[in-house]
Every structure is written in C-alpha cells, then in structure tokens.
N, C-alpha and C positions, 0 to 999 in steps of 0.2 A: 727602458725609457719611460719617464713619467708622462702621463697624458697632458695635453694642453688644458689649462684651467678653463672652466666654463665661463664664457663671457656674458656679462649682464649689460653690455653696452646696447644702446638703442639702435634700431636699424638705420643705416645711412640713407636708404631710399624710402621716402615718405609715400604712403599709399594714397592719401587724400586729406581733405580738410572738411570737418563737420562742425555744426553748432549743437550745443546742448542747451535746450530752451526750457525755461520755467517762468512762472508768473511772479511779478513783483512790482513794487512801486518805484518812484524815482530814486529813493535812497538805495534800494536794492540794486538798481541798475548801476549806480555809481560805485557800489562796493563789490560788484560781481567779480569773482576771482576763482580760477580753478583750484587754487590751494586752500581756499577757505569755504567753498560751497559744500553743501551736503553731498554733492556728486564728486568729491575730490578723488575717491578711489576709481571712479569711472574715467575721469580725466587722465589719471595716472596709467590705468590699464591701456587706454587708447594710445597714449604717448609711447608706452613701452613697445607697442606692436607696430608703430609707424604711422599712426593717424594723428594729425593735428586737430585738436578740439578746442573750441572757444565758447565761453558762455554768452548766451543771448537771453535777456530778461524781457518778458512781454507784458504789456497791458494794452487795453483797447485804445488808450489815448496816444500810444506811440506806434500804432499799427503800420503806418506808412514807413516809419524809420526801420522797423523790424523787417518789413517786406524787402526793403533795399538791402539790409544786412544779409538776409537769407539767400538772396539771389547770388551772393558771392561764394556760397559754400557748395560742396558736392552733396551734402546731405544734412539732415537735422534730426536729432533725437528729441522727442517732445515729452516733457513731464508736466502736464497741466490737468488738474482735476476737472471733470465735466461739470460738477456742481461744487462751488466753494464760496462761502460768505455771500450768497445771493447772486453770484455771477455765473455765467455759463460760457461755453466755448464757441458760440455762434460766429462771432467775428473772427476769432482765431482759426476756426476750421475753414472758413471761407478763404482766409489768407493762405493756409497750408495747401488747400486744393489748387489755388492759383500758382503757388510756388512749385508744387509737384508737376503741374501741367507744363511748366517751363524747364523741367528736367532735373530739378533738385530731388534727391531721394528723401522721402519723409517717412519716419517711423514713430508712432503708428499713424498711417494715413487715416484721415477722418472717416472715409468710406469703409475701411476695414474695422474701425472701432464700432461703427453702426452694425456691422455683421456679427462681430465677436463679443463686444464689450457691453452689451445690454442683456437684461435678464431674458429677453426673448430667445436667446441662444439655447436656454434650457429646454424650451419647447421644440425648437427646430432640431435638436439633437437627441430628443427623448427616446428614439429607437436604438441608440447606441447603448452599450452595456453599462455606461455610467448613468443612464437615464432612469426614470421612475414614472409613476402615474401622474403625469404632468397635464395641466390644463392651462389654456390661454384665453383670456377674456379681452375682446376687442372693444367692448363698450360696457358702460356701467349697467345697462339693461341686461346684457348677457350674464354678467357676474351675479346680478340680483336673481336671475332665473336659475342659474346652474350651481352656485356655491352651496345652497342649503342641502341639496342631495349629496354632495361630496362630503360635507361635514358629518353625515350620518356614519361614514366609514371610519372616522377618527379625526384627530387634529390635523389641520392644514396650515401651511405657511404661505402667506400672501406677500408678493413682492412687486413693487412698482418697477417699471422697465429700466429706469436709470436712477442711479443713486449709489452712495458709498457710505461706509461707516454704520451700516444698519438702518439708514434712513429709508422709510417706506417699506419696512419688513416687519411682519407681525405673525405670531402664532395664534391661531383661532380654533376654539373648540366649543361645542355646544354645551349648554347647561340645562338642567331640568327647568322647564318653563311652564308654570301654571298659566292658563289663559291662552290667548291667541297671539301673543307676542313672543316669538322665539328669542331666547337669551343666549349670549355667547360670552366666553371668557377670552380676553384679548391681551396678549403680552407683546408689547412693542419692543423690538430688538434694541432700542436705545434706552430702555427703562428697566428698572429693577423689579417692579411689581406689576402684576396683571390687573386689568380692569374688567368689571362686569358691565355689560350694556346690552341693549337689544340688538338683534342682528341688523335691523334696519338702520340703527345708529352707526354701526360699524360700516355698513355699505355706503352710507352717506359720507362717512369720513374718507372712504377710498375714491370718491368721485373725482377728486382733483388728480389722482394718479394717472387718469387717462389722457392728461395733457402730454404724457410721455409716450403715448401710442397704445399701450396695452398693459395688462396686469397678469402676472404669472401666479399660478396656484400649484403647489406641490405638497405631497404628504410630509408631515413632520417625521424626522428620522429619530427613532428612539435612542440611538447610540450617540447622539450629538454630544452628550456629556463626556464621552471618551476623548473628544477633541476633534479638531479640524486640521487636515494636512493641506498645506499650500505647496503646489508644485510650480516652481519657477521655470519658465521656458525662454530660451534665446532662439528665436525662430522655431525650428522643429527639434531642437536639442534641449534636454533638461539641463538647467543651470544651477539647481539646488532645491532645497526644501525648507519649509517652515512648519513647525507644529506647535499648537497651543491648545490648552483647555480653555473653553470659552464660557462667558457668562450670558451672552446674548441668547435668548429663548430658552435658557436652562433655569429651572426653578428649584431643584433639590438643593437645600442649603449645603450639604456636603460637597456636591459637585461644584457649586458656585465657589466654595472656599478653595477648591483646587485650581481655579482659573488663574491664569498668569499670562505674562507676555509671550509673544511668539519667539520660539527658539529656532535659530537658523543653522542649517547644516549644508554640507556640500552634496553634489549629486551622487556621491559614492556612499552615502549613508546606507548601511545594510538593511535598516528597517524598511526602507521605501524602494528597494530595487524592483519589486514586482510592479509598483506604481510607475516607476520610471520606464520600464519596458512597455507597459500599457500605453503610456503617454507618447513615447517616441515611435513605437512600432505599429500601434493600432489606432489609438484615439485621435492623434493629431492628423494622420492621413485621412481618417474618416471625417473629421471636422472640416478640413479644407475642401474635401469633396462635397460634403453637404452644403457648405456655405459658398462654394464656388470662389475660393480664395487661392490664387497661385501660391505655391510654396515660397516663392521669392517675395511675396507681399506679406508674409506673416510678420507680426511685430517683432522688433529686435528684443523686446522684453515684455512678457505677459505672464499671467499666472492663472491657475485653476485651483479653486478651493474644493476639497472633497470631505464629505462626511462618511463615516463608516455605515454601510448597509448591513443587511442580514448576512451572516457567514454562509459561504457556499457549501455545497454538499461535502467537499473534501476538507472543510474547516478553514479554508483561506478566507480572508476578509474580502468583502465586496466594497466598492466605492460608489458613492452617489455624488454627482456634481452639484455644488451649491451655487457657484457663480464663476465667471471668468472676468478677470480684471485686465484692462489693456491700456487705458489712457494715462494712468499715473501710478505705475507700479514701483513703489519705494516705501520703506527701505527694502533691500535685497540681501541675500546671503553674501558674505565677504567674497567667496570664491566666484560668485556670478559675474563680477565685473570683467574678469579675464575671458570668460566664455562669451559674453556680450561683445567684447572687443574683437574676438575672432570672427564672430558673425558679421560685425560691421565691415571688417576687411573683405570678407566674402562678397558682401553686397556691393561695396565700392568697386571691387575688381570686376564684377559682373555687369556694372552699369553700361548701357549702350554708349 
C-alpha cells in the first residue's frame, strides 16, 4: 500500500493572533501588506504553523492608534531600530511596556533590550568564555584616567553603549608622541581611513557617548580580518548563521578587498556546529542567569556577533563576543523564519 501523501495544508486550529510591528510614515501604513513587506517570509511561516499575523506600522504621531490596535492581539513582534534618522524608541518603548502590562506578549520587551541589546552586556558577561579584557567607563573622567594605561598594552576598541551600523565604534592605538601631548591613531568603524589626533581630542570626541550611560573598551582582536560570525537565535535555540569578511576596523588592503556581504546559512552549517553547541548549551543559559532574564522572556529573534580569538591549546578556534543585537534583527537566514514561528507558537501556548 502506498503511503498517504504528505499534506501541506494549514492547521485548521489557529494558535493565536499577533502583530508584526515596524516603523513607517503614513504612506507605509496605507501600503502595509504581509505579501509585500520585507517580513513576508515571516508572515508566511507563521501562517503555515497556525498563527494569524498582521502588519502594524508605527510612528510617534499615531501612538494612540497603535496602542488600540495592539490591545487586540495576543502578542507583538517588534522590528524597530533604537537609533534611526535622528529618532529614538522612547515613546514606542513606553507604549510597549504599557501593552505588555495589560497581558499582550511583547518581543523583544524593552526591559530585555536594555539588559541584552546594549554594549554594556559585553562587560557584564566578561567572565564567560566568550569574554576578554573588558573595561567599562561610567563617566568621561574615568575614561580619561584609565584609557591611557590600557592603550600601552595594544590597540583598543571603544564602543558607545547604544548604536548600530558601527556608529560610535573606533579602534584606537598610541603613536610616538614627542612632547607632552600623547597622540593616537583612530579608525572610526564607519570610515575607510584612520585619523591622527591627540588623545585629549579623542577623549573630547567621546564625551557625548556618555549620554547612553557608559562606554565599553575591549582589546582589538587581531583575527578580525578573518571575518565575523553572526549566530541567530530564536529564544534559546539557534536559528541560523551569517558570516562575512568585514571592512570596519580592518586596514590591510588585501583583507579589505576580500570584504563582502554577509552570507546566510542554516543552523545545520557544519562549519559552525561547535559555536551552535556553545550558544545553546553553555552561553545562553549563562547569559540568562547573569542578566536575570527568564528563559521565556528571551527575544524571539536576537543575534550575537563573534570574532575569532586566539586558537585554543587543541587548535580549535575560540570566539570573542563583539555585540548582541536584539531590537531590530533583520535580514535573517531564510531558514530562520520557520524556527521563529515555532518559538512563537510555544510562547502563545504558554501564555497565562
């Protein structure tokens, strides 16, 4: 007897109803559609698994309308950059906290973003095996007092607490400085060429960074030119990988010439199975413990960027955490949408 053909029909019992929220103007609100949005694969994956998903487009001037919309959903998946074209998420985050307090599941919740999605997480998790010789400056005065001695050990990477796309990230190293004014060489992650300036000039430039709360200082990783691996997570499960050779903070012409777009692969990519095991079995449990984040509150999609550190004694690669992205993780590997959809169903079914 021939087996029954595999059915691709959608589940008859629907699991719940969620919103997928992103930022946009009035025209974007009028044209928002699951079929034409950049999240169309996400909408399709949710539909296939029994979740009804609808687009919600946010801007501060329609906050009250969006608040009323979100109150009708079981949950909301949020894709909004913390810093974009001079705008921030202050009003949106207040709205999301209010909606969550009324029982709507929000991912990622603004309070979780503050714990995971800022550069301060590098310092808070520095004792984990992904950590390194990390420093945190709470004030411009502390940075002015402590950075000079750290620079004597080699180049450092300075990072403002919040930002994306390399904003507020610089490689800094000392130069031979005749006289009493120490000189440094500074390569901004958003620029192609380094600048030479006095250390005081660089420190003055960083003063505004403390509006975000703190500044992070970590040693420059010599193997950065070999590329960065991005591990995409759906809750506490790996959802895929991205790998690319970077230009940011890389100066060797040959290495810069090899830089290219991020290439996405599934969580089964054999090159990264050790990293997958570390993320799922060791690092994510340690992270949630250190940051006091319940497993059920982990973002439905987040990622961690890793640079290669010095090889271990047995020759295996070590990994150094560069940053965690939480608030606006996109694009994502093609296969990740199905993994995210499964995690959404788990969360909706576990809602009180």
